[in-house]
TIDREN-313479 format. One record per residue: x, y, z of N, C-alpha, C in turn; residue in three letters. Coordinates in steps of 0.2 Angstrom, whole numbers, padded with zeros to 4 digits, always signed. Example, Ala and Ser with C-alpha at 12.3 -4.5 7.8 and 13.67 -1.06 7.14 Angstrom:
2
+0066-0028+0039+0062-0022+0039+0066-0016+0039ala
+0064-0011+0035+0068-0005+0036+0064+0000+0039ser
This chain:
231
+0008+0020+0098+0009+0021+0091+0007+0028+0090met
+0011+0032+0086+0011+0038+0084+0004+0040+0080glu
+0001+0046+0081-0006+0047+0077-0004+0047+0070pro
+0002+0048+0067+0003+0048+0060+0004+0041+0057ser
+0004+0036+0062+0004+0029+0060+0000+0025+0064asn
-0007+0027+0063-0013+0023+0067-0013+0016+0064arg
-0011+0014+0058-0012+0008+0055-0007+0002+0057leu
-0002+0005+0061+0003+0000+0063+0008-0002+0058gly
+0009+0002+0053+0013+0000+0047+0021+0000+0050asp
+0025-0003+0046+0032-0003+0047+0034+0003+0044ile
+0039+0008+0047+0041+0014+0044+0047+0013+0041glu
+0048+0014+0034+0054+0013+0031+0058+0020+0030ile
+0064+0021+0033+0067+0027+0032+0074+0026+0029thr
+0077+0020+0029+0083+0019+0025+0082+0019+0018asp
+0086+0023+0014+0086+0023+0007+0087+0016+0004pro
+0092+0013+0007+0094+0007+0004+0087+0001+0004lys
+0084+0002+0010+0078-0002+0011+0072+0000+0006ala
+0072+0006+0004+0067+0009-0001+0069+0006-0008met
+0075+0006-0009+0078+0004-0016+0077-0004-0016arg
+0078-0007-0010+0077-0015-0011+0070-0017-0012ala
+0065-0013-0009+0058-0014-0010+0056-0012-0017leu
+0059-0007-0020+0057-0005-0027+0058-0010-0033ala
+0055-0015-0032+0056-0021-0037+0050-0025-0037his
+0047-0026-0043+0040-0029-0044+0040-0036-0040pro
+0045-0040-0040+0044-0047-0037+0044-0045-0029val
+0048-0041-0026+0048-0040-0019+0042-0037-0017arg
+0039-0032-0021+0033-0029-0018+0027-0035-0019leu
+0028-0039-0024+0022-0044-0024+0023-0050-0019ala
+0030-0051-0016+0031-0055-0011+0028-0052-0005ile
+0030-0046-0003+0027-0043+0003+0020-0042+0003leu
+0017-0041-0002+0009-0040-0003+0006-0047-0001glu
+0009-0052-0004+0006-0059-0003+0006-0061+0004his
+0012-0060+0007+0013-0062+0014+0008-0058+0018leu
+0007-0051+0017+0003-0047+0021-0005-0049+0020gln
-0006-0051+0014-0013-0053+0013-0015-0060+0015arg
-0011-0065+0014-0012-0072+0015-0009-0075+0021his
-0004-0072+0024+0000-0075+0029+0006-0078+0027gly
+0009-0081+0032+0016-0085+0031+0016-0090+0025pro
+0021-0090+0021+0022-0095+0016+0029-0097+0015ala
+0030-0102+0011+0037-0104+0009+0039-0101+0002thr
+0045-0100+0001+0047-0098-0006+0044-0102-0011ala
+0043-0108-0010+0040-0113-0016+0033-0111-0017thr
+0029-0110-0011+0022-0108-0012+0021-0101-0015ala
+0026-0097-0013+0025-0090-0016+0026-0089-0023leu
+0031-0093-0026+0034-0093-0032+0029-0092-0038ala
+0023-0096-0038+0019-0095-0044+0015-0088-0043pro
+0014-0085-0037+0010-0079-0036+0014-0073-0038his
+0021-0074-0038+0025-0068-0038+0029-0068-0045val
+0028-0073-0049+0031-0073-0056+0039-0074-0056gly
+0041-0079-0051+0048-0080-0051+0049-0088-0049ala
+0055-0091-0050+0056-0097-0048+0057-0098-0040thr
+0056-0104-0037+0057-0104-0030+0064-0102-0028pro
+0069-0103-0031+0076-0101-0029+0076-0093-0030ser
+0073-0090-0035+0074-0083-0036+0069-0080-0030val
+0064-0083-0029+0060-0080-0023+0063-0081-0017thr
+0066-0086-0016+0070-0087-0009+0075-0081-0009ser
+0079-0080-0014+0084-0075-0014+0081-0068-0012trp
+0075-0066-0015+0072-0060-0014+0069-0060-0007his
+0067-0065-0004+0065-0065+0003+0071-0064+0008leu
+0076-0067+0006+0082-0066+0011+0084-0058+0010arg
+0084-0055+0004+0085-0048+0003+0081-0044+0008his
+0074-0045+0007+0069-0042+0011+0070-0043+0019leu
+0072-0049+0021+0074-0050+0028+0080-0046+0030ala
+0084-0045+0026+0090-0041+0028+0088-0034+0030gly
+0083-0031+0027+0081-0025+0029+0075-0025+0034phe
+0073-0031+0037+0068-0031+0042+0061-0031+0040gly
+0060-0032+0034+0053-0032+0031+0050-0039+0031leu
+0053-0044+0032+0050-0050+0032+0055-0054+0037val
+0052-0060+0040+0056-0064+0045+0053-0071+0045gly
+0056-0075+0049+0054-0082+0050+0047-0082+0054asp
+0043-0086+0050+0036-0087+0054+0037-0092+0060ala
+0042-0097+0059+0043-0102+0064+0050-0102+0065glu
+0053-0098+0069+0060-0098+0071+0062-0105+0073pro
+0068-0108+0071+0070-0114+0073+0068-0120+0069gly
+0063-0119+0064+0060-0124+0060+0065-0126+0055ala
+0064-0131+0051+0068-0134+0046+0069-0128+0040asp
+0076-0126+0039+0077-0121+0034+0075-0123+0027lys
+0075-0130+0026+0073-0132+0019+0065-0130+0017arg
+0061-0130+0023+0054-0128+0022+0053-0121+0026glu
+0057-0117+0025+0057-0110+0029+0051-0107+0027arg
+0047-0105+0032+0041-0101+0031+0042-0094+0033arg
+0040-0089+0029+0041-0082+0030+0035-0079+0031trp
+0036-0073+0035+0030-0069+0037+0032-0062+0036arg
+0027-0057+0034+0028-0050+0034+0028-0048+0041ala
+0032-0043+0043+0033-0041+0050+0028-0036+0052val
+0024-0033+0047+0018-0028+0048+0013-0029+0043ala
+0007-0026+0045+0001-0027+0040+0003-0023+0034arg
+0007-0017+0034+0008-0013+0029+0015-0009+0030gly
+0017-0005+0025+0023-0001+0026+0022+0006+0024phe
+0026+0010+0026+0025+0017+0024+0032+0020+0024arg
+0033+0026+0019+0039+0029+0019+0037+0036+0017phe
+0042+0041+0017+0041+0048+0015+0047+0050+0011glu
+0046+0055+0007+0051+0058+0003+0054+0063+0008val
+0061+0063+0010+0064+0067+0015+0062+0074+0013pro
+0061+0078+0018+0061+0086+0017+0067+0089+0016glu
+0073+0086+0018+0079+0089+0017+0081+0089+0010asp
+0081+0094+0006+0083+0094-0001+0090+0092-0002gly
+0094+0092+0003+0101+0090+0002+0102+0082+0002ala
+0096+0078+0005+0096+0071+0005+0094+0068-0002asp
+0099+0069-0006+0097+0066-0013+0096+0059-0013glu
+0100+0055-0009+0100+0048-0009+0092+0046-0007glu
+0090+0049-0001+0084+0047+0002+0078+0049-0003gly
+0079+0055-0006+0073+0058-0011+0073+0053-0017arg
+0078+0052-0020+0078+0047-0026+0076+0040-0024thr
+0078+0037-0019+0075+0031-0017+0068+0031-0015ala
+0065+0036-0012+0058+0037-0011+0054+0037-0017ala
+0057+0041-0022+0053+0042-0028+0054+0035-0032arg
+0059+0031-0032+0059+0025-0035+0054+0020-0033leu
+0053+0020-0026+0048+0015-0023+0042+0018-0025leu
+0040+0024-0024+0034+0027-0025+0031+0025-0033ser
+0036+0027-0037+0034+0025-0044+0033+0018-0046arg
+0037+0013-0042+0035+0006-0043+0028+0004-0040glu
+0026+0008-0035+0020+0006-0032+0015+0009-0036met
+0016+0015-0039+0011+0017-0044+0009+0012-0050phe
+0015+0010-0053+0015+0005-0059+0011-0001-0057val
+0013-0003-0051+0010-0010-0048+0002-0009-0047arg
+0000-0003-0045-0007-0002-0044-0011+0000-0050ser
-0008+0002-0055-0011+0006-0061-0017+0002-0064ala
-0016-0004-0065-0022-0008-0068-0027-0011-0064asp
-0026-0010-0057-0031-0013-0052-0038-0011-0053leu
-0040-0005-0054-0047-0003-0056-0050-0007-0062pro
-0046-0007-0067-0048-0010-0073-0049-0017-0073ala
-0044-0021-0069-0045-0028-0068-0051-0029-0064arg
-0052-0025-0059-0058-0026-0054-0064-0025-0058trp
-0065-0020-0062-0071-0019-0066-0072-0025-0071ala
-0067-0028-0074-0067-0033-0079-0069-0040-0075ala
-0066-0041-0070-0066-0048-0067-0071-0049-0061thr
-0071-0044-0057-0074-0044-0050-0081-0041-0050val
-0082-0035-0053-0088-0031-0052-0094-0035-0055glu
-0093-0038-0061-0099-0041-0064-0102-0046-0060pro
-0098-0049-0055-0101-0055-0050-0103-0052-0044gly
-0103-0046-0042-0105-0043-0036-0113-0043-0035leu
-0115-0044-0029-0122-0043-0028-0124-0036-0027asp
-0130-0034-0028-0132-0027-0028-0129-0023-0022pro
-0129-0026-0016-0127-0022-0010-0120-0020-0011val
-0116-0025-0013-0109-0023-0014-0107-0018-0020trp
-0111-0019-0025-0111-0014-0030-0112-0007-0028arg
-0116-0006-0024-0119+0001-0022-0113+0004-0018arg
-0109+0000-0014-0104+0003-0010-0097+0004-0014val
-0097+0001-0020-0090+0001-0024-0091+0007-0029ala
-0085+0009-0031-0085+0015-0036-0079+0019-0036gly
-0079+0024-0039-0073+0028-0040-0075+0036-0038leu
-0070+0039-0035-0071+0046-0034-0065+0050-0035ala
-0066+0056-0038-0060+0060-0041-0062+0067-0039asn
-0059+0070-0033-0061+0076-0031-0055+0081-0031thr
-0055+0087-0033-0050+0092-0032-0052+0096-0027arg
-0047+0098-0022-0048+0102-0017-0042+0107-0017val
-0043+0113-0015-0038+0118-0015-0035+0119-0007val
-0030+0117-0006-0028+0116+0002-0020+0118+0002val
-0018+0119+0008-0011+0119+0009-0008+0112+0010thr
-0001+0112+0011+0002+0105+0012+0000+0103+0019ala
-0001+0107+0024-0003+0105+0030-0010+0103+0030glu
-0014+0106+0027-0021+0104+0026-0022+0097+0023glu
-0018+0096+0018-0018+0090+0014-0016+0084+0019ala
-0011+0085+0023-0008+0080+0028-0014+0079+0033ala
-0018+0084+0035-0023+0084+0040-0029+0079+0037ala
-0030+0080+0031-0035+0076+0027-0033+0069+0028ile
-0027+0067+0026-0024+0060+0026-0025+0058+0033glu
-0023+0062+0038-0023+0059+0045-0030+0058+0047asp
-0035+0061+0044-0042+0060+0046-0044+0054+0043ala
-0042+0053+0037-0044+0046+0033-0042+0041+0037ile
-0035+0041+0039-0032+0035+0043-0035+0034+0050glu
-0038+0040+0053-0041+0039+0059-0047+0035+0058gln
-0051+0036+0053-0057+0033+0052-0056+0026+0050ala
-0050+0024+0046-0049+0017+0044-0046+0013+0050leu
-0043+0016+0054-0039+0012+0059-0043+0007+0063ala
-0049+0008+0065-0052+0003+0069-0054-0004+0064pro
-0054-0003+0058-0056-0008+0054-0050-0012+0052phe
-0044-0008+0051-0038-0011+0049-0035-0015+0054val
-0035-0013+0061-0032-0016+0066-0036-0021+0070thr
-0042-0022+0069-0046-0026+0072-0044-0034+0071arg
-0045-0038+0076-0043-0045+0075-0048-0048+0070asp
-0045-0054+0067-0050-0057+0062-0056-0060+0065ala
-0056-0062+0072-0061-0065+0075-0067-0060+0077asp
-0064-0053+0076-0069-0048+0079-0073-0045+0072ala
-0072-0048+0067-0075-0045+0061-0082-0048+0060arg
-0087-0044+0059-0094-0047+0059-0095-0051+0053pro
-0101-0055+0053-0103-0059+0048-0104-0055+0042asp
-0103-0057+0036-0104-0054+0030-0098-0049+0028gly
-0093-0049+0032-0087-0044+0031-0083-0047+0025ala
-0080-0044+0021-0076-0046+0016-0070-0041+0014arg
-0065-0043+0011-0059-0039+0010-0062-0034+0005ser
-0060-0027+0006-0062-0022+0002-0055-0018+0001val
-0053-0017-0005-0047-0013-0006-0049-0005-0008arg
-0046-0001-0004-0047+0006-0004-0040+0009-0008leu
-0041+0012-0014-0035+0015-0017-0036+0022-0016leu
-0030+0025-0013-0031+0033-0011-0024+0036-0014arg
-0025+0041-0019-0020+0045-0021-0020+0052-0019tyr
-0015+0055-0017-0015+0062-0016-0010+0065-0022thr
-0012+0069-0026-0008+0071-0032-0008+0078-0032leu
-0004+0082-0029-0003+0089-0029-0002+0091-0036pro
-0005+0096-0039-0004+0098-0045+0002+0103-0046glu
+0004+0104-0052+0010+0107-0053+0011+0115-0051gly
+0006+0118-0050+0006+0125-0048+0000+0127-0044glu
+0000+0132-0040-0005+0133-0036-0010+0137-0039ser
-0016+0137-0038-0022+0140-0042-0024+0147-0038arg
-0026+0152-0042-0029+0158-0039-0034+0156-0035pro
-0036+0161-0030-0041+0160-0026-0048+0160-0030gln
-0052+0155-0028-0059+0154-0032-0058+0149-0037gly
-0053+0147-0040-0052+0142-0045-0052+0135-0042glu
-0054+0130-0046-0053+0123-0044-0059+0120-0040gly
-0065+0124-0040-0070+0121-0035-0073+0115-0038glu
-0074+0115-0045-0077+0109-0048-0073+0105-0051gly
-0075+0099-0054-0071+0094-0057-0069+0097-0064pro
-0063+0095-0066-0061+0097-0072-0064+0093-0078ala
-0063+0095-0084-0066+0091-0089-0063+0084-0089glu
-0067+0079-0089-0065+0071-0089-0065+0069-0082gly
-0066+0073-0077-0066+0071-0070-0073+0069-0068glu
-0074+0065-0062-0080+0064-0059-0080+0067-0052thr
-0085+0069-0050-0086+0072-0043-0084+0066-0038pro
-0081+0067-0032-0081+0062-0027-0075+0064-0023gly
-0071+0059-0020-0066+0061-0015-0059+0058-0017ser
-0054+0060-0016-0048+0057-0018-0045+0053-0012gly
-0020+0048-0007-0019+0047+0000-0012+0047+0000ala
-0010+0045+0002-0003+0047+0002+0000+0041-0002lys
+0005+0043-0006+0008+0038-0010+0013+0034-0007asp
+0014+0035-0001+0019+0032+0003+0017+0026+0007gly
+0011+0023+0006+0009+0018+0010+0008+0011+0006arg
+0010+0006+0008+0010+0000+0005+0004-0004+0008gly
+0003-0010+0004-0003-0014+0006-0003-0016+0014pro
-0009-0016+0016-0010-0018+0023-0016-0022+0023ala
-0015-0029+0024-0021-0033+0024-0023-0035+0031asp
-0030-0037+0032-0033-0034+0037-0036-0028+0035gly
-0034-0025+0029-0036-0018+0027-0042-0019+0022thr
-0016-0015+0008-0014-0015+0001-0018-0012+0005gly
-0002+0003-0010+0000+0007-0013-0002+0007-0010pro
+0004+0006+0002+0000+0007-0002+0005+0009+0001ala
+0002+0014+0012+0004+0014+0009+0004+0015+0008gly
+0012+0000+0006+0012+0002+0002+0009-0001+0001gly
+0005-0011+0007+0008-0014+0002+0006-0013+0005thr
+0015-0004-0004+0014-0001-0002+0008-0005-0006ala
């Protein structure tokens, strides 16, 4: 596995695959399979907001791009169980400015992932946080940090974060210690529109809270979910 993909994600480079995944139902299907394991279209349908027949159609579309596959090859197709092919997925906006198809497809998928994750913190605060015991409340929270770095340094920060996460993402379920539970880490890397003069940007701007800020091209990875993707 390359150091830039320590989490074992499937890497999406085909613009058509990016466009195929840039759909709320397909992202929901992939996330559910990654998080909960294999399922039939009928079982998935109520969780992804589609009928079983529509869910089945989306599953076949995802399978055409190698993102999902048969959990039990050779089993009865009427009760076909599907699985995600990897814990998560990742993609990048092509560096080649002439690759307009790739750049547009990556932006579409990125934006759909942002939309899908936008209300997660608010829903967590409203429905989960009130029921947490003090130990888990202390490790939960929000961080929002601005740093002044080059593109290469930003990439190095992301790589260091993934290096720290990899042992926890990739370990087998039976290796998890007692008391472990699923924790979602949302990471956004949001370069600002213009570079700042030397010495500016050391502290939080008005309305920001001190803390830390990932790559918008990762999807959920359970055993870990935008992210990623997913994403």
